[in-house]
C-alpha positions in Angstrom: 0.0 0.0 0.0 2.8 2.4 0.8 4.4 1.8 -2.6 1.1 2.8 -4.4 0.5 5.9 -2.3 4.0 7.2 -3.0 3.3 7.5 -6.7 3.7 11.0 -8.1 0.6 12.6 -9.6 0.8 11.0 -13.0 -1.4 8.6 -14.8 -1.1 4.9 -13.9 0.9 2.5 -15.9 -1.9 0.1 -16.6 -2.8 1.7 -20.0 -6.2 2.6 -21.3 -9.2 0.3 -21.5 -10.2 -1.7 -24.5 -10.6 0.5 -27.5 -9.3 3.6 -25.7 -6.4 5.8 -26.9 -3.5 6.1 -24.5 -3.5 9.3 -22.4 -1.4 12.1 -23.9 0.1 15.1 -22.2 -2.7 17.2 -23.7 -5.4 15.0 -22.3 -3.7 15.1 -18.9 -3.7 18.9 -18.9 -7.4 18.9 -19.8 -8.0 16.5 -16.9 -6.1 18.8 -14.5 -8.1 21.8 -15.6 -11.4 19.9 -15.1 -10.3 18.7 -11.7 -9.6 22.3 -10.7 -13.2 23.2 -11.2 -14.5 20.4 -9.0 -15.0 20.2 -5.3 -12.7 17.2 -4.6 -14.3 14.4 -2.7 -13.2 11.0 -1.6 -14.0 8.3 -4.1 -16.6 6.0 -2.6 -15.9 2.2 -3.0 -18.4 -0.7 -3.4 -17.2 -4.3 -3.3 -19.9 -6.4 -5.0 -20.8 -10.1 -5.3 -19.8 -11.1 -1.8 -20.9 -14.6 -0.5 -18.8 -15.3 2.6 -18.5 -13.8 6.1 -14.7 -13.6 5.8 -14.9 -11.5 2.6 -17.4 -9.1 4.1 -15.1 -8.6 7.1 -12.1 -8.1 4.8 -13.9 -5.5 2.7 -15.0 -3.6 5.7 -11.5 -3.7 7.3 -10.0 -2.4 4.1 -12.3 0.6 4.1 -15.2 -0.2 1.6 -18.1 2.1 1.8 -20.7 -0.3 0.4 -21.1 -4.1 0.1 -23.0 -5.6 -2.8 -25.1 -8.8 -2.7 -26.4 -10.3 -5.9 -30.0 -11.5 -5.7 -30.2 -12.6 -9.4 -30.5 -16.4 -9.5 -28.7 -16.8 -12.8 -25.5 -15.2 -11.4 -22.8 -17.5 -10.1 -22.5 -15.0 -7.2 -26.2 -15.2 -6.3 -27.2 -15.4 -2.6 -30.6 -15.8 -1.2 -32.4 -12.9 0.6 -31.8 -14.8 3.9 -28.1 -15.2 3.2 -27.7 -11.6 2.2 -29.5 -10.6 5.5 -27.1 -12.7 7.5 -24.0 -11.2 5.8 -25.4 -7.6 6.1 -25.8 -8.0 9.8 -22.0 -8.1 10.0 -21.7 -4.6 8.6 -20.8 -1.7 11.0 -22.6 1.6 10.9 -22.2 3.7 7.8 -21.3 0.8 5.5 -24.2 0.3 3.1 -25.6 -3.0 1.9 -26.6 -2.9 -1.8 -29.0 -5.4 -3.2 -28.6 -6.2 -7.0 -31.7 -7.2 -8.9 -32.3 -8.0 -12.5 -35.9 -7.7 -13.8 -37.3 -8.7 -10.5 -40.9 -8.3 -9.4 -41.5 -5.2 -7.3 -43.1 -7.2 -4.5 -40.0 -9.3 -4.1 -37.8 -6.3 -4.0 -39.9 -4.6 -1.4 -39.8 -7.8 0.7 -36.0 -8.1 0.4 -35.5 -4.6 1.5 -37.8 -5.2 4.5 -35.4 -8.0 5.5 -32.2 -6.0 5.2 -32.3 -2.7 7.0 -30.8 0.3 5.3 -30.2 -1.4 1.9 -29.8 0.4 -1.4 -31.3 -1.2 -4.4 -29.4 -1.7 -7.7 -31.4 -2.2 -10.8 -29.3 -4.1 -13.4 -31.8 -5.3 -16.0 -34.3 -3.6 -18.3 -36.2 -1.8 -15.6 -38.0 1.4 -16.6 -38.0 4.5 -14.5 -41.6 3.7 -13.5 -40.7 0.2 -12.4 -37.7 1.5 -10.4 -40.0 3.9 -8.5 -42.6 1.2 -7.9 -40.1 -1.2 -6.4 -38.6 1.5 -4.2 -42.0 2.9 -3.0 -41.7 6.0 -5.2 -38.0 6.5 -4.4 -38.3 6.3 -0.6 -35.7 3.5 -0.9 -32.5 4.9 -2.5 -31.6 3.1 -5.7 -28.8 2.9 -8.4 -29.6 2.3 -12.1 -27.1 0.5 -14.2 -26.3 1.8 -17.6 -24.9 -0.9 -19.9 -22.2 0.9 -22.0 -21.3 -0.8 -25.3 -17.7 -2.0 -25.8 -15.4 -0.3 -28.3 -16.4 2.6 -30.5 -20.1 1.7 -30.1 -20.0 3.5 -26.7 -20.4 6.7 -28.7 -24.0 5.7 -29.5 -25.1 5.5 -25.9 -26.8 8.7 -24.8 -25.7 8.8 -21.1 -27.0 12.4 -20.6 -30.5 11.4 -21.7 -30.3 8.2 -19.6 -29.3 10.1 -16.5 -32.3 12.5 -17.1 -34.7 9.5 -17.6 -33.5 8.0 -14.3 -33.1 11.3 -12.5 -34.7 9.8 -9.3 -31.8 7.4 -9.0 -29.2 8.2 -6.4 -26.6 7.4 -9.0 -26.1 5.9 -12.5 -23.8 2.9 -12.4 -21.7 2.5 -15.6 -21.1 -1.2 -16.6 -20.0 -2.8 -19.8 -22.6 -4.2 -22.1 -21.8 -7.9 -22.6 -24.0 -11.0 -23.1 -26.2 -11.5 -20.0 -26.1 -9.0 -17.1 -22.9 -7.7 -15.5 -19.8 -6.5 -17.1 -18.1 -9.8 -17.5 -14.8 -8.4 -16.2 -14.5 -6.1 -19.3 -13.9 -2.4 -19.5 -15.6 0.0 -21.9 -14.0 3.0 -23.4 -14.1 5.7 -20.7 -12.8 8.4 -23.1 -16.1 8.2 -25.1 -18.3 9.2 -22.2 -20.0 12.6 -22.5 -17.8 15.4 -21.0 -20.5 16.6 -18.7 -23.2 14.4 -17.1 -25.5 16.0 -14.5 -25.5 13.0 -12.2 -23.6 11.1 -9.6 -21.8 8.2 -11.4 -20.5 4.8 -10.2 -17.8 3.4 -12.5 -17.8 -0.4 -12.9 -16.9 -3.0 -15.4 -13.5 -4.7 -15.4 -11.9 -2.6 -12.8 -8.8 -3.8 -11.0 -6.1 -2.3 -8.9 -4.1 -1.9 -12.1 -6.6 0.3 -14.0 -8.8 2.0 -11.5 -6.6 5.1 -11.2 -6.9 5.7 -15.0 -10.7 5.1 -14.7 -11.1 7.6 -11.9 -8.9 10.3 -13.6 -10.9 9.8 -16.9 -14.4 9.8 -15.5 -14.5 12.0 -12.4 -14.3 15.3 -14.2 -17.3 14.3 -16.2 -19.9 14.1 -13.4 -21.1 15.5 -10.1 -19.3 12.9 -8.0 -17.7 9.5 -8.7 -17.7 6.1 -6.9 -16.3 2.8 -8.1 -17.6 -0.7 -8.0 -15.5 -3.9 -8.3 -16.4 -7.6 -8.2 -14.3 -9.9 -10.4 -11.3 -7.6 -10.1 -10.9 -8.6 -6.4 -11.7 -12.3 -6.6 -9.4 -15.3 -6.1 -7.6 -16.3 -9.3 -8.5 -19.5 -11.1 -11.7 -21.2 -12.3 -14.6 -21.8 -9.9 -13.9 -18.8 -7.7 -16.6 -16.3 -8.7 -17.9 -14.8 -5.5 -14.8 -15.7 -3.5 -12.8 -12.6 -2.8 -9.1 -12.2 -2.3 -8.3 -9.9 0.8 -5.0 -8.8 -0.7 -6.6 -7.8 -4.0 -9.3 -5.9 -2.0 -6.6 -4.0 -0.1 -4.6 -3.3 -3.3 -7.7 -2.0 -5.1 -8.7 0.3 -2.2 -5.1 1.6 -2.0 -5.1 2.4 -5.7 -8.4 4.3 -5.3 -6.9 6.4 -2.5 -3.8 7.0 -4.7 -6.1 8.3 -7.4 -7.7 10.7 -4.9 -4.3 11.9 -3.9 -3.3 12.5 -7.5 -6.4 14.6 -8.1 -5.7 16.6 -5.0 -2.1 17.2 -6.1 -3.3 18.2 -9.6 -5.8 20.7 -8.2 -3.0 22.5 -6.4 -1.4 23.3 -9.7 -4.4 24.6 -11.6 
């Protein structure tokens, strides 16, 4: 962790996401100028797809702000409502449980929220704005709405400004990669093709790891009100059959990298 935090305020060495152009000196200057206009805030962190007590404890100990439980039965990371409630009871104050649903009935979402106090809902399917409000009792329950951003140059065709307006009652818009099925599949989309100014809180997801999250934060934070990050596969144990099983060391490395990005932005703002 100390090695990461000692990095000077430059872009990370991980390189750009799939289809993105490498950062140039000019783009870095533009980023610095944009950062100077922002009120710098700590990047919030969600660790998603947890299934074990030890992983919940490790994420909390590392400094995660939110813990995600997948309640979509087709996901290999799926847990039952009862299991999610058991794991959520381990959370200390001010760490938020997030319940991920895909095209679920409103009555089932309301029931799940009743079993897990203080939960935020994450809609990750084809839910309309009206369906989101129905399932959260007209927005009384905070919710995130996932936007599935196409890979490669096709990201240009996604109107994120309109999407954020359509789902303006959402607490934030979560940006994930559009792959087969639901979820980012561990792939990044081209961050540089996002609109330059989105009037919403955003959560960056899709293929994030400790190696690329600094670039992601520097690329996306100047484009929105505030930015959070969401990671799942990027902090899991290596090898087949380990979906939903987190690696404490990877969690620590990821959170250290996010904090290093915050420090870089703070250093950049001093020179604007």
